[in-house]
C-alpha positions as CSV (number, residue, x, y, z in Angstrom):
1,M,113.8,105.8,74.8
2,T,116.5,106.8,72.2
3,A,117.6,104.4,69.7
4,T,121.2,103.3,71.3
5,T,119.2,102.6,74.6
6,K,116.9,100.5,72.5
7,S,119.8,98.5,71.2
8,R,121.7,98.1,74.5
9,V,118.6,96.6,76.0
10,A,118.2,94.4,72.8
11,V,121.6,93.2,73.2
12,S,121.3,92.6,76.5
13,A,118.2,90.4,76.0
14,F,120.5,88.5,73.7
15,F,122.9,87.9,76.7
16,F,120.5,86.9,79.2
17,L,119.0,84.1,76.6
18,P,122.2,82.0,76.2
19,G,123.2,82.5,79.7
20,L,119.4,81.2,80.8
21,C,120.0,78.0,78.1
22,F,123.3,77.5,79.5
23,A,122.6,77.7,83.2
24,S,119.6,75.2,82.6
25,W,121.9,72.8,81.1
26,A,124.5,73.3,83.9
27,S,122.1,72.6,86.7
28,R,121.1,69.4,85.3
29,I,124.2,68.2,85.1
30,P,124.0,65.9,88.0
31,D,120.4,64.6,87.3
32,I,121.5,63.7,83.6
33,S,124.8,62.1,84.9
34,A,122.9,59.7,87.6
35,K,120.5,59.3,85.3
36,L,122.8,57.8,82.9
37,G,125.2,56.0,85.0
38,M,128.4,58.0,84.7
39,N,131.4,58.3,86.6
40,S,133.5,61.3,86.9
41,G,135.7,60.0,84.0
42,Q,132.9,59.3,81.7
43,L,131.6,62.5,82.6
44,G,134.5,64.3,81.6
45,Q,134.6,63.1,78.5
46,L,131.3,63.7,77.6
47,L,131.6,67.4,78.4
48,L,134.4,67.5,75.8
49,A,131.5,67.6,73.2
50,I,130.3,71.2,74.1
51,P,133.9,73.1,73.9
52,M,134.5,70.7,70.7
53,G,131.3,72.1,68.8
54,S,132.3,75.4,69.9
55,L,135.5,75.2,67.9
56,L,134.1,74.0,65.3
57,S,131.8,76.7,64.9
58,L,135.2,79.5,65.4
59,P,135.7,79.6,61.1
60,L,131.8,79.6,60.1
61,A,131.1,82.4,63.2
62,G,133.7,84.7,62.0
63,W,132.7,84.3,58.4
64,L,129.0,84.9,59.0
65,V,129.6,87.6,61.3
66,S,132.3,89.5,58.8
67,N,129.7,88.8,55.6
68,W,126.3,88.8,57.0
69,G,126.7,90.7,59.7
70,S,126.4,90.1,63.8
71,R,122.5,91.1,63.6
72,R,121.5,88.4,61.3
73,T,123.7,86.0,63.0
74,V,122.7,86.6,66.4
75,L,119.1,85.9,65.5
76,L,120.2,82.3,63.5
77,A,122.3,81.7,66.5
78,S,120.1,82.1,69.4
79,V,117.1,80.1,67.8
80,L,119.7,77.2,67.3
81,Y,120.8,77.7,70.9
82,A,117.5,77.2,72.4
83,C,116.4,74.7,69.7
84,F,119.5,72.2,70.7
85,L,118.4,72.3,73.9
86,P,116.0,70.3,74.4
87,L,118.0,67.5,72.9
88,L,120.3,67.5,75.8
89,G,117.3,66.4,78.0
90,W,115.6,63.9,75.3
91,A,119.0,61.7,74.8
92,G,119.1,58.1,76.8
93,S,122.6,57.3,76.4
94,F,126.4,58.5,76.2
95,W,126.3,58.4,72.4
96,T,123.3,60.4,71.5
97,L,124.1,63.0,74.4
98,A,127.7,63.6,73.0
99,P,126.6,64.6,69.7
100,A,123.5,66.8,71.0
101,L,126.6,68.7,73.3
102,A,128.3,69.2,70.2
103,L,125.8,70.9,68.3
104,F,124.9,73.0,71.6
105,G,128.1,74.1,71.7
106,F,128.7,74.9,68.3
107,A,125.4,77.2,68.2
108,G,126.5,78.6,71.5
109,N,130.2,79.7,70.2
110,M,128.0,81.0,66.9
111,L,126.2,83.5,68.9
112,N,128.7,84.3,71.3
113,I,130.8,85.5,68.9
114,A,127.9,87.4,67.2
115,V,126.8,88.8,70.2
116,N,129.8,90.5,71.7
117,T,130.3,92.0,68.1
118,Q,126.8,93.9,69.0
119,A,128.1,94.9,72.5
120,I,131.2,96.4,70.9
121,G,129.0,98.5,68.8
122,V,127.0,99.7,71.8
123,Q,130.2,100.4,74.2
124,Q,131.5,102.4,71.3
125,F,128.2,104.4,71.0
126,Y,128.2,105.0,74.7
127,G,131.8,106.0,74.8
128,K,132.7,104.2,78.2
129,P,132.8,100.5,79.9
130,V,129.6,98.8,79.7
131,M,130.4,95.4,78.6
132,G,130.5,94.0,82.1
133,S,126.7,94.7,82.3
134,F,126.0,92.8,79.1
135,H,128.0,90.1,80.8
136,G,126.5,90.8,83.9
137,L,123.0,89.7,82.4
138,W,124.3,86.5,81.3
139,S,125.1,86.0,84.2
140,L,122.2,87.1,86.0
141,A,120.5,84.5,83.6
142,G,122.7,81.8,85.0
143,F,121.6,82.4,88.2
144,L,118.3,82.6,87.7
145,G,118.4,79.6,85.3
146,G,120.1,77.7,88.2
147,A,117.3,78.7,90.4
148,L,114.3,77.3,88.1
149,G,116.3,74.2,88.0
150,T,116.4,74.1,91.6
151,V,112.8,74.2,91.7
152,L,111.9,72.1,88.8
153,I,114.3,69.0,90.6
154,G,112.2,69.7,93.7
155,W,109.2,69.1,91.7
156,H,110.8,65.8,90.3
157,R,110.3,67.2,86.7
158,P,112.1,65.7,84.0
159,P,115.1,67.8,82.6
160,L,113.3,67.5,79.0
161,Q,110.3,69.2,80.7
162,H,112.5,72.0,82.0
163,F,114.4,72.3,78.4
164,L,111.2,73.0,77.1
165,L,110.1,75.7,79.0
166,V,113.1,77.4,78.6
167,L,113.1,77.3,74.6
168,V,109.9,78.5,74.9
169,V,110.8,81.7,76.8
170,C,113.9,81.8,74.8
171,L,111.7,81.9,71.3
172,V,110.0,84.5,72.6
173,I,112.9,86.8,74.0
174,A,114.7,86.4,70.4
175,G,111.5,87.5,68.6
176,W,110.9,90.5,70.6
177,A,114.4,91.8,71.2
178,H,115.7,91.4,67.3
179,G,114.2,94.3,65.9
180,N,116.6,96.8,67.9
181,T,119.7,95.2,67.2
182,L,122.2,97.4,65.5
183,R,122.1,96.9,62.1
184,R,125.9,97.7,61.3
185,D,128.9,96.9,62.8
186,V,131.9,98.9,63.7
187,G,135.4,98.4,63.3
188,K,137.4,97.1,60.4
189,T,135.7,95.4,57.5
190,D,137.9,95.0,54.8
191,E,140.3,92.3,56.0
192,S,140.8,89.3,53.5
193,G,139.2,86.9,55.7
194,P,139.0,85.1,59.4
195,G,141.4,82.5,58.2
196,L,144.7,84.4,57.9
197,S,144.3,86.6,61.2
198,L,143.6,83.2,63.2
199,R,146.5,81.4,61.9
200,H,148.6,84.7,62.4
201,P,148.0,86.6,65.4
202,D,149.3,89.6,66.8
203,P,150.8,89.7,70.3
204,Y,148.2,92.0,71.5
205,L,145.4,89.6,70.9
206,L,147.4,86.4,71.7
207,R,148.1,88.0,75.1
208,I,144.3,88.8,75.3
209,G,143.7,85.1,74.3
210,L,146.0,83.5,77.4
211,I,144.2,85.8,79.7
212,A,140.7,84.4,78.5
213,F,141.5,81.2,78.3
214,C,142.8,81.2,82.2
215,G,139.5,82.9,83.0
216,M,137.4,80.4,80.9
217,M,139.3,77.5,82.1
218,S,138.1,78.5,85.5
219,E,134.5,79.5,84.5
220,G,134.1,76.4,82.6
221,A,135.3,74.0,85.8
222,M,132.8,76.0,88.1
223,F,129.6,75.8,85.5
224,D,130.3,72.0,85.0
225,W,131.6,70.5,87.9
226,A,129.9,72.7,91.0
227,G,127.0,70.6,91.0
228,V,128.6,67.4,90.8
229,Y,131.4,68.8,93.7
230,F,128.4,69.4,95.8
231,Q,126.9,66.4,95.4
232,Q,130.1,63.9,95.8
233,V,132.3,66.0,98.2
234,V,130.1,68.3,100.4
235,R,127.3,66.3,99.8
236,P,124.2,68.5,101.6
237,D,120.5,67.8,101.1
238,A,119.5,66.9,97.9
239,A,117.7,70.4,97.2
240,L,120.8,71.9,97.8
241,V,123.3,70.2,95.5
242,T,123.1,73.6,93.5
243,A,123.9,75.7,96.0
244,G,127.6,76.1,94.9
245,Y,126.2,76.9,91.4
246,V,123.6,79.5,92.3
247,A,126.0,81.0,94.7
248,C,129.0,81.4,92.2
249,M,126.4,82.6,89.2
250,S,125.1,85.4,91.5
251,T,128.2,87.0,92.3
252,M,129.2,86.6,89.1
253,A,126.2,88.5,88.1
254,L,126.5,91.1,90.7
255,G,130.5,91.1,90.1
256,R,129.9,91.9,86.3
257,F,126.9,94.5,87.2
258,L,129.7,96.1,89.3
259,A,133.0,95.4,86.9
260,D,132.4,98.7,84.7
261,Y,132.8,101.2,87.4
262,F,135.7,99.2,89.1
263,T,137.5,98.9,85.4
264,H,136.7,102.7,85.1
265,R,138.1,103.4,88.4
266,F,140.7,100.7,88.9
267,G,141.9,100.2,85.3
268,T,142.4,96.7,83.6
269,M,145.4,95.1,84.7
270,R,145.0,96.0,88.5
271,M,141.2,94.6,88.1
272,L,142.1,91.3,86.0
273,Q,145.2,91.0,89.3
274,I,142.1,91.4,91.5
275,S,140.2,88.6,90.2
276,S,142.9,85.9,90.0
277,V,143.4,86.4,94.0
278,L,139.5,86.2,94.5
279,I,139.1,82.9,92.2
280,V,142.2,81.2,94.1
281,S,141.3,82.2,97.7
282,G,137.6,81.1,97.1
283,L,139.0,77.7,95.9
284,A,141.4,77.2,98.7
285,L,138.1,77.7,100.9
286,A,136.0,75.2,99.0
287,V,138.8,72.8,98.7
288,G,140.5,73.3,102.4
289,F,136.9,73.4,104.2
290,P,134.9,70.8,101.9
291,Y,131.4,71.9,104.1
292,L,128.2,73.4,103.1
293,V,128.5,77.0,104.6
294,P,132.6,77.2,103.9
295,A,131.8,75.8,100.6
296,V,129.2,78.2,99.7
297,G,131.4,80.9,100.7
298,G,134.1,79.8,98.8
299,F,132.0,79.7,95.6
300,L,131.1,83.3,96.2
301,L,134.5,84.8,96.0
302,I,135.1,82.3,92.9
303,G,132.2,84.3,91.3
304,F,133.0,87.6,92.2
305,G,136.6,86.2,90.9
306,I,135.4,85.7,87.5
307,A,132.8,88.2,86.8
308,S,135.5,90.5,84.9
309,V,137.8,88.1,83.4
310,V,135.9,87.7,80.2
311,P,134.1,90.9,79.4
312,L,137.4,92.9,79.7
313,S,139.0,90.1,77.3
314,Y,136.4,90.7,74.8
315,S,136.4,94.3,75.3
316,S,140.1,94.8,74.9
317,A,139.7,92.4,71.8
318,G,137.0,94.4,70.2
319,R,139.8,97.3,70.2
320,A,142.6,95.9,67.6
321,T,143.0,98.2,64.7
322,S,144.4,95.0,62.7
323,V,141.0,92.9,62.0
324,S,137.4,93.6,62.8
325,P,135.7,93.0,65.8
326,G,134.0,89.8,64.6
327,V,137.5,88.2,63.7
328,A,139.3,89.8,66.5
329,L,136.5,87.9,69.0
330,A,136.6,84.7,67.0
331,L,140.3,84.7,67.9
332,V,140.6,85.1,71.3
333,S,137.7,82.5,71.5
334,T,139.5,80.1,69.8
335,I,142.2,80.7,72.6
336,G,139.6,81.3,75.6
337,F,137.4,78.2,74.5
338,L,140.6,75.9,74.4
339,G,140.5,76.2,78.4
340,F,136.6,75.0,78.3
341,L,138.0,72.5,76.2
342,L,140.8,71.3,78.6
343,G,139.2,72.3,82.2
344,P,136.2,70.2,82.6
345,P,137.4,67.0,81.0
346,L,140.7,67.3,82.8
347,I,138.9,67.6,86.1
348,G,137.2,64.2,85.4
349,F,140.3,62.8,84.5
350,L,142.3,64.1,87.8
351,A,139.3,63.1,90.0
352,Q,139.2,59.4,88.7
353,I,143.3,59.3,89.3
354,F,143.4,61.6,92.8
355,T,140.2,63.1,93.9
356,L,137.6,65.9,93.4
357,R,139.0,67.9,95.7
358,T,142.6,67.5,93.9
359,A,141.2,68.3,91.2
360,F,139.7,71.5,91.9
361,G,142.9,72.6,94.0
362,M,144.5,72.5,90.3
363,V,142.1,74.8,89.0
364,A,143.7,77.5,91.4
365,I,147.2,77.4,89.4
366,V,145.5,78.0,86.1
367,A,143.2,81.0,87.9
368,T,146.9,82.4,89.2
369,G,148.0,82.8,85.4
370,I,145.3,85.6,85.3
371,G,147.1,87.7,88.0
372,V,150.8,86.6,86.3
373,L,149.7,87.6,82.4
374,A,148.2,91.0,83.8
375,S,151.5,92.0,85.9
376,L,154.2,91.2,82.6
377,P,155.2,94.2,81.2
378,N,152.9,96.2,78.4
379,P,149.6,95.2,80.3
380,V,146.5,94.6,78.4
381,P,145.2,98.2,77.6
382,A,142.6,100.3,79.6
383,A,138.8,99.7,78.4
384,A,137.2,102.4,76.1
385,G,136.6,105.8,77.6
386,Q,139.2,105.2,80.8
387,A,142.7,106.0,81.0
388,E,144.9,103.2,83.0
389,P,145.8,104.3,86.4
390,V,150.0,105.1,86.5
391,A,150.1,103.5,90.7
């Protein structure tokens, strides 16, 4: 196995790790919400904690990647992320769970920026799109994590036991993979610091950030509310409450593994347009026909739709020439995570005012923005190693 291949496997492992952690939390949201006796509005307020923690981590994450390098940052962040997970199962009230979620979000976004910086370096060595496959590993872990959650719920295991098991698995993965991560980051490294770049983004990065915003709002809504939507609207048997979440994560994983091929063939702009159509179609099906089979089918389409948006956004950010990849990713993550910040709690508030079905329908409007932004003049450039098709 070549050094480049070893690095790709190692970076893939560090994408798998956060996917497993986040899916473990997401699969137990209905359980934990019911345990704490929260309604939709209270859950929406609570879910603000993760993106708030994510946003607070951005200055530190950008500084660490620029000064420490992504290699050391990815190890630190992955260990913290895994160790904060059991706190979510231990918390016994809104006021103990909220700060635990903020810490979870803080470490998660630090890991997100560092591991995507590593992925950009590996992609440069390959000279062709490979970012989708990395994010595919994240989604595959999400599918497996959701499936594990379903099994442990069926066995009546409490969330804390579930999360401690995942912690052990993640520490093993981090210890095994760290030795083969890239030792040096690619791209510009001599800018004055992330603060100036974050305050004055160039139009190219701002455009990518807005696309990421729409994609991550749609994605975050599915992660945090899929289980609740099935529990409160679809109302299947208890063992099938996670069916929508697992369906979405499974097609997201498959879509990300296929994304590199289709991006190379059709180009970034067209892929984003197709993604927008799939998300809107899936939401229309799940909201219009809230029964088990059509709802699962809708979530399958949504998973395919959101699969490519974030990988294409991060890959495009990594090609910025004005700043380093770590700083560019910090900027795009800042704008994108506003989607996570606004999306899940907004659904909770809308569900309280109207219905959860109406709130999910609102996500379709946001998803339409992906296609609109991709269709404007001067579309997002093609991924590395490809040319944007003329037709």
